[in-house]
N, C-alpha and C positions, 0 to 999 in steps of 0.2 A: 768735195773739194780736192783737186789733184795737188800733188806735193809742191808743184810749181806755184801754186797759190800762195804758199808760205814760205817762199825762197828766203826771206829776210829774217825768219824766226830762228835764233841760234838752237842748237841741238839740244842743250840743257835746259832750255827755258820752261818753267812751269807756268801755264796761263790758263784763264777761264775763257771759254769760247763756247757759243752757243751754235751747234751744227749737228747734222745727222750723221754725215760720213766724213772722215778725215783721214787722207792716206799720205804718207811721207816716206821718202827713201831715207835709210839711216846711213849716210855717206859722210866722210870726214874731210873738212869740216862743213860743207855745204850740202845742199840737198839735191837729188836727182841728177847727179852726173857721176857716171861709174868711175871716172878717173880718180876720185877723191877717196874711196874706201869701199867697204863690202857692199855688194849689190844685193841688199836686202831691204825690206820695206816693213813699216808698222801701219796697221789699219785700226782706226777707231771707229766704233759704231755706237751710237746712242742706244739705250735700252729699248726705246720706243721703235727705232729702226730694226733692231735685231729681231723684235716680234714678227715684223711684217717679212723677213727675208725667208726665201725658201732655201733649203739645202742643196747644195751642189754636190754633196757626198754620196756615200753609198746609201741605199734605202733602208738599211738596218741600223744606221746611226741615228738615234732618236734624240740626241741631245739638243738643247735650245740655245747654247751659248755660241758665240761668234766663231770660235775655233772649231766647232763641230760642224757648223753650216757651211762654212767657207775654207776651213783647213783641209785641204783635200789629201794631204799626206804630211809627214813629218817634215819640219824644217830643215834646212841645210845645217848639220850639226856643227861645221867648221865656222859658218857664218854667225850662227847663234853665239858660239864660244868667243867671238870677236867683239860682241857687244859691250861687256864690261871693260874691254881695253879702250874702246872709245871714250867712255866716261873717265877713266884714268888719264888718258892722255891730255885732258884739260886740266888736271891736277887739282889741288885743293881749293884754289881760288878761281872758279870755272868762269866767272864774269870777267875778271882781269885778264885771263887768258884768251878769252873771246876778244875782248877790247884790243889787246895787243895783235891779234891775227887780224883783225879787220883794219886796223890802223896800217900794218904793213901792206896789206893787199890793196890798200887805197894808194899807196905810194907806187906799187907795181904797175897797176891799171893807169895811173896818171901818165907814166912814161909812155905807153903805147897810145893812150887816147890823144895825148898832146901831139903826137907825131901825125896820127890820123886826122886829126882837126886841121893841121897846117897843110895837109895834102887834100884838102876839100875840092880842089880843082878835078881831082879824078876819084876820090875815095868818098864813099857814103857810109856813116856809122849808123847801124840799124839798132835802135834803142837808146837809152839814156847816154848822152855825150859827155856828162860830167863824171869825174872819178869819185865823187862823194860816196863814201861807204855807207851812208844812210839811204842812198837811192839805188845803189846797184852792187853787183858782185863781180868779181873779176873774170867774167867770161864775155869777152867782146866779140861781137859779130860786124862784118863789114863787106862791102862789095867794091870792085873796082871798075870803073867806066871803061868798057871795050876790052876786058880781060876776062877770062874764064877763072872762077874761083878755084876750080880743080887744078888748073895749070899753074896758079899761083902757090897753092899748097905744094905740089909736086916740085916746083922750083926751089922752093924754101927748104924742103927737105933733101933736095939733091945737093945743095949748097952747104948744108949744116946739119947739127944733131937735133934741131928743134923739131918738135911735132905739133902740128896743128890739123884742122880738119876742114872739109868743105861740105856744102849740101844743104838739105832742109832739116836734118835731125829729127825726123818724125814730126815736123811741124809744118807739113808740105801746104796745107791750106793757108796758114798764115804767111809763109814765105811767098807762095804763088799770088794769092789774093790780097793780102794786107800790104806786103812789101813790094808787090808788083814785079816779082822776080820768076814768073812762070816760065819765061821764054829762055832763061839761062840756067846755070847749074847751082843756083843758091848761093850762099854766103861763105866767106872765110870766118872760121871761129877760133878764137884764141882762148885757151883756157889757163888761166894763172891761178896759183895757190901759194899759201904763206911759205912754203919750203922753197919757192923760187927766190932768186935774189934779184936786186935792181940791176946788177951788172948783166944777168942773163937777158932780162928784158930790154936792156939797152942794145945788147947784141942782136937780139931778135929783130929790133927796129932797123939795125944797120943791114942786116940781110934783107928784110922785107924792102928797104929802100933800093937795095942793089937789084932785086927782082923787078922793081918796077920801073927801072930806068930804061 
């Protein structure tokens, strides 16, 4: 299972799951987005899976554990050192902290999604259209009829200090085949997080609206 498959599982969660391999990025506070934290990952492999794995390391490494078979070198020391800080960031009541984070992010994405839905004459939201925090995280992708996603991003960044991105984000088959955007330059992606403010997202919407005029 790729980390995207557990996008909605909080970092601190302890859970029971039956699987063979499970990989996830250790980003703060969401998974698999470099903008949120240290670019380092954790890999779980069941004992039965470990027994079937061939080593990718040097022939003289004879260990049978996962780190010996798949750990080709030492991990990045500075990234490993950051891991305890991620846990501390959530404080002593991690569940409450996560709840506060997701509630705030729901408000942020609601501002953008409300605007995008109102402009459904030219804008297509790709993915969940609700801002419900139980259904999505605040990473919103959309495309605009008759306009280049790359051009939209460049115009936004020329008019403001906001940063957003365009393209397929290494999901080219999905963008080309599933979303049917193979003949254009992908989607516009807006990544919000809990340290953004509602005022910032409102201003982003204003800039986007100016660009689309």
